C-alpha positions as a Markdown table, in Angstrom:
| # | Residue | x | y | z |
|---|---|---|---|---|
| 1 | Met | 138.3 | 91.3 | 73.1 |
| 2 | Ile | 139.7 | 88.0 | 72.0 |
| 3 | Gln | 141.0 | 87.5 | 68.8 |
| 4 | Ser | 139.4 | 85.4 | 66.6 |
| 5 | Ala | 142.2 | 83.5 | 65.8 |
| 6 | Arg | 142.4 | 82.1 | 69.2 |
| 7 | Arg | 138.5 | 81.0 | 69.0 |
| 8 | Glu | 139.3 | 79.4 | 65.8 |
| 9 | Pro | 141.1 | 76.2 | 66.3 |
| 10 | Ala | 137.7 | 74.6 | 67.7 |
| 11 | Leu | 136.8 | 73.9 | 64.1 |
| 12 | Arg | 140.3 | 72.3 | 63.0 |
| 13 | Thr | 139.6 | 70.3 | 66.3 |
| 14 | Ala | 136.2 | 69.5 | 65.4 |
| 15 | Arg | 137.1 | 68.4 | 62.0 |
| 16 | Arg | 139.8 | 65.9 | 63.5 |
| 17 | Asn | 138.3 | 64.6 | 66.7 |
| 18 | Gly | 134.6 | 64.6 | 65.2 |
| 19 | Gln | 131.9 | 65.3 | 67.9 |
| 20 | Asp | 134.3 | 66.0 | 70.6 |
| 21 | Gly | 135.5 | 69.0 | 68.4 |
| 22 | Phe | 132.0 | 70.1 | 67.8 |
| 23 | Val | 131.1 | 70.3 | 71.4 |
| 24 | Glu | 134.1 | 72.5 | 71.9 |
| 25 | Thr | 133.1 | 74.6 | 68.9 |
| 26 | Tyr | 129.5 | 74.9 | 70.8 |
| 27 | Lys | 130.7 | 75.6 | 74.0 |
| 28 | Gln | 133.0 | 78.6 | 72.8 |
| 29 | Tyr | 130.1 | 80.2 | 70.5 |
| 30 | Tyr | 127.2 | 79.5 | 72.4 |
| 31 | Pro | 127.2 | 82.4 | 74.8 |
| 32 | Arg | 127.9 | 84.6 | 71.7 |
| 33 | Leu | 125.6 | 83.3 | 69.4 |
| 34 | Phe | 122.6 | 83.7 | 71.8 |
| 35 | Ala | 123.6 | 87.1 | 72.8 |
| 36 | Tyr | 123.4 | 88.0 | 69.5 |
| 37 | Ile | 120.3 | 86.2 | 68.4 |
| 38 | Tyr | 118.5 | 87.2 | 71.9 |
| 39 | Ala | 119.1 | 90.9 | 71.2 |
| 40 | Arg | 117.3 | 90.7 | 67.8 |
| 41 | Val | 114.7 | 88.3 | 68.9 |
| 42 | Gly | 114.0 | 89.4 | 72.5 |
| 43 | Asn | 112.6 | 86.3 | 73.9 |
| 44 | Thr | 114.7 | 83.3 | 75.8 |
| 45 | His | 112.9 | 80.5 | 74.4 |
| 46 | Gln | 112.9 | 81.6 | 70.7 |
| 47 | Ser | 116.5 | 82.5 | 71.1 |
| 48 | Glu | 117.5 | 79.2 | 72.4 |
| 49 | Asp | 115.5 | 77.5 | 69.6 |
| 50 | Ile | 117.5 | 79.7 | 66.8 |
| 51 | Val | 120.5 | 78.6 | 68.3 |
| 52 | Ser | 120.2 | 75.0 | 68.1 |
| 53 | Asp | 118.8 | 75.5 | 64.7 |
| 54 | Val | 122.0 | 77.2 | 63.9 |
| 55 | Phe | 124.5 | 74.7 | 65.3 |
| 56 | Glu | 122.3 | 72.0 | 63.6 |
| 57 | Arg | 123.0 | 73.3 | 60.4 |
| 58 | Val | 126.8 | 73.8 | 61.0 |
| 59 | Tyr | 127.1 | 70.3 | 62.3 |
| 60 | Leu | 125.5 | 69.1 | 59.1 |
| 61 | Lys | 127.4 | 71.4 | 56.9 |
| 62 | Leu | 130.7 | 71.5 | 58.6 |
| 63 | Asp | 132.8 | 70.1 | 55.8 |
| 64 | Ser | 131.5 | 72.6 | 53.4 |
| 65 | Leu | 133.7 | 75.4 | 55.5 |
| 66 | Arg | 136.4 | 76.2 | 53.4 |
| 67 | Asp | 138.4 | 78.5 | 55.5 |
| 68 | Pro | 138.6 | 77.3 | 59.1 |
| 69 | Asp | 139.7 | 81.0 | 60.0 |
| 70 | Ala | 136.0 | 82.3 | 58.9 |
| 71 | Leu | 134.1 | 80.2 | 61.6 |
| 72 | Ala | 133.1 | 83.1 | 63.4 |
| 73 | Thr | 132.1 | 85.0 | 60.2 |
| 74 | Trp | 130.0 | 81.7 | 59.0 |
| 75 | Leu | 128.6 | 81.3 | 62.7 |
| 76 | Phe | 127.1 | 84.8 | 62.6 |
| 77 | Thr | 125.8 | 84.4 | 58.8 |
| 78 | Ile | 123.9 | 81.3 | 59.5 |
| 79 | Ala | 122.7 | 83.0 | 62.8 |
| 80 | Arg | 121.7 | 86.3 | 60.7 |
| 81 | Asn | 120.0 | 84.3 | 58.2 |
| 82 | Ala | 117.9 | 82.1 | 61.1 |
| 83 | Ile | 117.0 | 85.6 | 62.2 |
| 84 | Val | 115.5 | 86.7 | 58.9 |
| 85 | Thr | 113.5 | 83.6 | 58.7 |
| 86 | His | 112.3 | 83.8 | 62.2 |
| 87 | Val | 111.3 | 87.2 | 61.7 |
| 88 | Arg | 109.3 | 86.5 | 58.5 |
| 89 | Lys | 107.7 | 83.3 | 59.8 |
| 90 | His | 106.4 | 85.4 | 63.2 |
| 91 | Ser | 104.8 | 88.7 | 63.2 |
| 92 | Arg | 106.9 | 91.7 | 64.8 |
| 93 | Glu | 106.4 | 90.8 | 68.3 |
| 94 | Thr | 108.8 | 92.2 | 70.5 |
| 95 | Val | 108.5 | 91.0 | 74.3 |
| 96 | Val | 111.3 | 91.9 | 77.0 |
| 97 | Asp | 112.5 | 88.7 | 78.7 |
| 98 | His | 112.4 | 89.9 | 82.4 |
| 99 | Asp | 114.5 | 86.5 | 83.6 |
| 100 | Val | 117.3 | 87.5 | 81.2 |
| 101 | Met | 117.0 | 91.3 | 82.3 |
| 102 | Ile | 117.2 | 90.2 | 85.9 |
| 103 | Glu | 120.5 | 87.9 | 84.7 |
| 104 | Leu | 122.2 | 91.0 | 83.5 |
| 105 | Ser | 121.4 | 92.9 | 86.4 |
| 106 | Pro | 124.5 | 93.2 | 88.8 |
| 107 | Ala | 124.2 | 90.6 | 91.7 |
| 108 | Thr | 125.1 | 92.9 | 94.8 |
| 109 | Ala | 122.8 | 95.9 | 93.6 |
| 110 | Ser | 120.5 | 97.7 | 95.7 |
| 111 | Val | 116.8 | 97.3 | 94.7 |
| 112 | Glu | 116.6 | 100.8 | 93.9 |
| 113 | Ser | 119.9 | 100.7 | 91.4 |
| 114 | Glu | 118.8 | 97.2 | 90.3 |
| 115 | Val | 115.5 | 98.8 | 89.0 |
| 116 | Met | 117.3 | 101.7 | 87.5 |
| 117 | His | 119.6 | 99.4 | 85.5 |
| 118 | Arg | 116.6 | 97.5 | 84.1 |
| 119 | Glu | 115.1 | 100.6 | 83.1 |
| 120 | Asp | 118.0 | 102.2 | 81.5 |
| 121 | Leu | 118.9 | 98.4 | 79.4 |
| 122 | Ala | 114.9 | 98.7 | 78.7 |
| 123 | Ser | 115.4 | 102.1 | 77.4 |
| 124 | Val | 118.4 | 101.3 | 75.4 |
| 125 | Ala | 116.5 | 98.3 | 73.7 |
| 126 | Arg | 113.5 | 100.5 | 72.7 |
| 127 | Ala | 115.6 | 102.9 | 71.3 |
| 128 | Val | 117.8 | 100.4 | 69.1 |
| 129 | Arg | 114.3 | 99.2 | 68.2 |
| 130 | Thr | 113.7 | 102.5 | 66.3 |
| 131 | Phe | 117.3 | 102.1 | 64.2 |
| 132 | Ser | 117.1 | 100.9 | 60.5 |
| 133 | Gln | 117.5 | 96.8 | 60.5 |
| 134 | Arg | 120.9 | 97.0 | 59.1 |
| 135 | Glu | 121.9 | 99.6 | 62.1 |
| 136 | Gln | 120.5 | 97.0 | 64.4 |
| 137 | Asp | 122.2 | 94.2 | 62.9 |
| 138 | Ile | 125.2 | 95.6 | 63.0 |
| 139 | Ile | 125.3 | 96.9 | 66.3 |
| 140 | Ser | 124.2 | 93.6 | 67.8 |
| 141 | Leu | 126.7 | 91.8 | 65.8 |
| 142 | Lys | 129.5 | 94.5 | 67.3 |
| 143 | Phe | 128.1 | 94.7 | 71.2 |
| 144 | Asp | 126.1 | 91.1 | 71.5 |
| 145 | Ala | 128.3 | 88.9 | 69.5 |
| 146 | Glu | 131.4 | 90.5 | 69.8 |
| 147 | Leu | 132.4 | 90.1 | 66.5 |
| 148 | Met | 135.5 | 92.6 | 64.8 |
| 149 | Asn | 134.5 | 95.2 | 62.4 |
| 150 | Ala | 136.2 | 92.8 | 59.4 |
| 151 | Gln | 133.8 | 89.8 | 60.4 |
| 152 | Ile | 130.5 | 92.2 | 60.9 |
| 153 | Ala | 131.5 | 93.3 | 57.2 |
| 154 | Thr | 131.8 | 89.9 | 55.8 |
| 155 | Val | 128.4 | 89.1 | 57.6 |
| 156 | Met | 126.6 | 91.9 | 56.5 |
| 157 | Gly | 128.5 | 92.2 | 52.7 |
| 158 | Leu | 129.7 | 95.5 | 53.6 |
| 159 | Thr | 133.2 | 96.9 | 53.6 |
| 160 | Glu | 134.9 | 97.4 | 57.0 |
| 161 | Gln | 135.0 | 101.1 | 56.7 |
| 162 | Asn | 131.2 | 101.3 | 56.0 |
| 163 | Val | 130.8 | 99.3 | 59.3 |
| 164 | Arg | 133.0 | 101.4 | 61.1 |
| 165 | Val | 131.1 | 104.6 | 59.9 |
| 166 | Ile | 127.7 | 102.9 | 60.8 |
| 167 | Ile | 128.8 | 101.8 | 64.1 |
| 168 | Phe | 129.8 | 105.5 | 64.8 |
| 169 | Arg | 126.7 | 107.3 | 63.6 |
| 170 | Thr | 124.4 | 104.6 | 65.3 |
| 171 | Ile | 126.1 | 105.1 | 68.8 |
| 172 | Arg | 126.2 | 109.2 | 68.4 |
| 173 | Lys | 122.4 | 108.8 | 67.5 |
| 174 | Leu | 121.7 | 106.3 | 70.6 |
| 175 | Arg | 123.9 | 109.2 | 72.4 |
| 176 | Lys | 121.3 | 111.7 | 71.5 |
| 177 | Ile | 118.1 | 109.9 | 72.2 |
| 178 | Met | 119.2 | 108.6 | 75.5 |
| 179 | Ala | 120.5 | 112.3 | 76.3 |
| 180 | Ala | 117.1 | 113.6 | 75.1 |
| 181 | Gln | 115.3 | 110.9 | 77.4 |
| 182 | Arg | 117.5 | 112.0 | 80.5 |
| 183 | Thr | 116.3 | 115.3 | 79.8 |
| 184 | Ala | 112.7 | 114.9 | 79.3 |
């Protein structure tokens, strides 16, 4: 994983160079924000809309960020709040976006292995949706957004130790669910 210090300079550049620096920040964080939001929402178009809302808020409030080193935490806190707002506005519809599942599949895989891969991804996604909202958020921030535990702790308002324990227990729970599905 790339250290956050190597990803943060874009904000300093954004403040110095205006729009060009913001574009660099957008390019650096868009894939991670999209992955995090998509994992929570499950729909490409809605995820794109939410990411756009997040970057609009960031652009408008760029000067309010006191610590440029906290850019990732700030972005994902805004994203998390945007997801909460989205979920409140929309029903608990969960739709698997097959276009994204296809993009995630290995390009050189045989048809059979691709189908198996998609089924595995869908199975993991279903299992994760059975976890508490907090567990889902933490897992998504860890693996979709690729945040470090300290950053997740800040976004979630928890201690870093608590985040580590939740990740460990949630992954253990996921492994048990997946093992039970394979034996069934």
